[in-house]
Steps between C-alpha positions, in 0.01 A plus 500: 500500500729757335720393209786689680601373862748764637689433828774732434680594825237311696748360764438139386710200580276248313268512211145594620242224485265698292732475215418138459135549562434762239243397225582588241871510564694836489662604168754715704646411839729747667704383793770744488690657794405245761686241716437188306762238546324224304244454234249214530514239232134545424588838331483305185115458548444870420441424132331840436816703597643727219741698731671411827696727719734345760758768513658641819444190719724257666468192277780264492349245264212459258282195455505324164116540484572866405544361148148375496380865463501476128253777463737754622522736201573828678787543768672283754689689758739309702761776579640593843471165670768246613487266220816304426337316208191487291294183418544355157125489488483874427592401134131377453380869529495555131254773492674726755597832375712649783724340747690663784743293708738771600653568840520136582827300578453301182814307392347403171185501298339172395541385142124451494449883505559472121150352479347848593420574141251770562744702713561860383682618813741333737663659806778323686678803659728481795519118533815290511502376148826416345358369177168462319346184349524489119133403484408865567585546139176343414304789651409623147259766631728644766518885468664601825778325699617644836815343638661781715721411797593131422836319440469433125820480292345398175154419342403189324535497127135404484402853584541579132146365483355779709380683180230700673735630769472885536662573839782321667647596839830338588614777742736398782614159369847363427500509122835546350353557137175579328347155445518396146163327551343847476652581165259636259175444705259679272272677744737572789466861604663552829796312643621585855860362578597743765749380767640190328871423397466589125816624336517432124204546286403262219513608137132401443374753767348749234296213339207526737226633281264624768740594792398843647701504819818324612616566866874394553576722797734364764688275257846553365381600154654750272235782443659571170491148360394495135224244573336747746549785251325308235200429742476873586516604133182314444319652801562247761543645860837358630601563866850423602 
């Protein structure tokens, strides 16, 4: 049996029986772009899985047994479904590197996602998030965070703990100011704040030691502000 079971665009409305019969079990299971509306609870039996792709289906809920896949060390794709919530059990996937939950009508992310200590990239774009759990500040290895198209008005102060963060996308939210939780993050290189409600700029803006690009287009920001000039003078690309 192949280590990769690929059912991409196979027209499925259920998980094929051979998935459960494979010996040894698959390391990669691709069920993307099908018509799945439910995921069997026995998904947690696939202990050999390292990557699971469930993107572009019609899932409305996920079984708690998904948290039994503690061997997942690659990617978990849950984007483009109909999920209104995520199971708290996902917090048990401590080896997971990449998680995409974007394009779902999620009202919140569970506090337990702070347990994903191996995560280096989190995507939650175009959901319905009005706030984020402070526990995400525990993701000490996180390098990329993509949050475009939500309803965020602030970030938790605990985000100051994201010391490995390199790229942060906050485009198309409802931020009235640049979150102070981001102040001085040592490795932040690119910050996308397009289409928010930002007016005044904080005095500490030039303090970011590694910032290479700051995008503030479609905000009420003064292009000649001294804080932006200071960033440009040291080589940062600033778009207003």
